[in-house]
Each structure stands twice: as C-alpha cells, then as structure tokens.
N, C-alpha and C positions, 0 to 999 in steps of 0.2 A: 365346153373351151377353156380358157382361162380368161378370168374377166379383165379389162381392160383397160383407162382415161385417153386420152391424149388431154395435157396441160402445152401451158403456153412454158416457153425458156426463161421465163418475167412473173410465172406465176408464184404466187405467194407458199412458199413451204409450211406451216402452216398450217392452209386449206387442205393442201395434199393429206397432209397427217392425221386434220379431222376424216377426211376422208376413208384411208382407212380402215379408220378406228372407228367411224360412227357411220356413215356407209352397207361397206364391205364385214362392219363388225367383225377386224382383225383381232386377237390378244393384242393388248400391248407389248412391245418383247421389254425380255432383260437387257437386251446388246444387241447391239446389229454390228454385222456380218458384214462386210467387200471385199468382192471374187474380184480382183477388177485384170487386168493385163490382156495379155496380144485375141485381138478375134479370128487369126489367124490361128490355121489347123496347126498339128505337132505332133511331134512323135512318145509322147511316153508306154510306154510296156506295160500289157495288160495286168497288171498286178500294179503300180505303183498306181496307174489311174484308180485300183480295186479301193484303194490305199485311204489315197484324196478324196473321194467318192462319198465312201466309210466314212474316215473323217468328218470330214464336216458334217452332212448326215448328227452321226451320234451328238458333235459338240452344239450347236446348233439344236438341237431338239432336247439337250442336256440345257440349257439356257433360253430354251422359252425366247428366242433368239431370230429377226427378218434377215435374214440370206437378200442381201442387195448385191446385182450383177447387174450388166450394161444393154443385158437381155435381149437381145439375140445365140444362132443356137448355135454358137463356135466359141473353140479358144479353148480358155476357162471358164467361161460361161458356160459352151458343149457341160464342161463336169461337172459344176453347178446343177443341169440338171437330171443328172444323169443321179449326184446323188439326192434326191428327194425322191428314188426309188432303193434307195442302198442298203439302205436296213430296213429292212420290215421296225414295224412300226415308229419313227423315228416319224414325229410331228412338227412339219415349220413351214416357214415360211418364205417363200420364192421369192422377190419379188428381182423385174428386171427396166429400168431404165432406156429407154430404147431412142435413139433418130429415128419423130418421125417418117423417115429417106430410108431406112433400114425398113421397116416394116410393116413400106406402105405394095397394098396390092402383095400381097404374100397369107400362103398357106398358114 
C-alpha cells in the first residue's frame, strides 16, 4: 500500500515538506505538477486517456516532478494514478491530498 499521513488543515506546510523529504526520503522535486479538476466520472476515449497518461508520466519523469492531486481514485485524479503505469521506466512521485472524509474506512 501507499504511505499516508493525516494532517490538520492548519498544519504548517514546511513541516509537511520536511516529512516528505526527510522521513519518506523523497527526492526534492525540480517542479510540482498539480492535477486538478472534477472527481466526477467523465467520458474520454481510450486513445485520449492514453495520451494524457503517457504525457503526464513522461513530463513528470523527465523533470523529476512531484505530481500533486486531490488524492481520490476518480475523474482526472484517476488518470494521474493510471499515469504511474503508463510509461515503463517513468519514475515519479504521485502525492494526493484528500479530505479525511473521502478516505476514512475505504480500501
């Protein structure tokens, strides 16, 4: 499973970055890519989804980016999750920030 931590909305962002860099030992990113949008299901052709997933994976890996999402497995955030497997050898960090009520008691 994925690593996770619960933080208060008032948490100091510097402490969260310290957790990611020092405790989880993530490499410092050169850039952040924020994937935002609807968590609703939407129709996208398989070809278009593949283009988005491969493009995101290639860009993130090439720039040593952290990809940041809303942390759920729906909508555009689901595409970002699929991107982690879209390109063989494309290694990048995918970090989701989800509201606690969205993940509590979920597998």
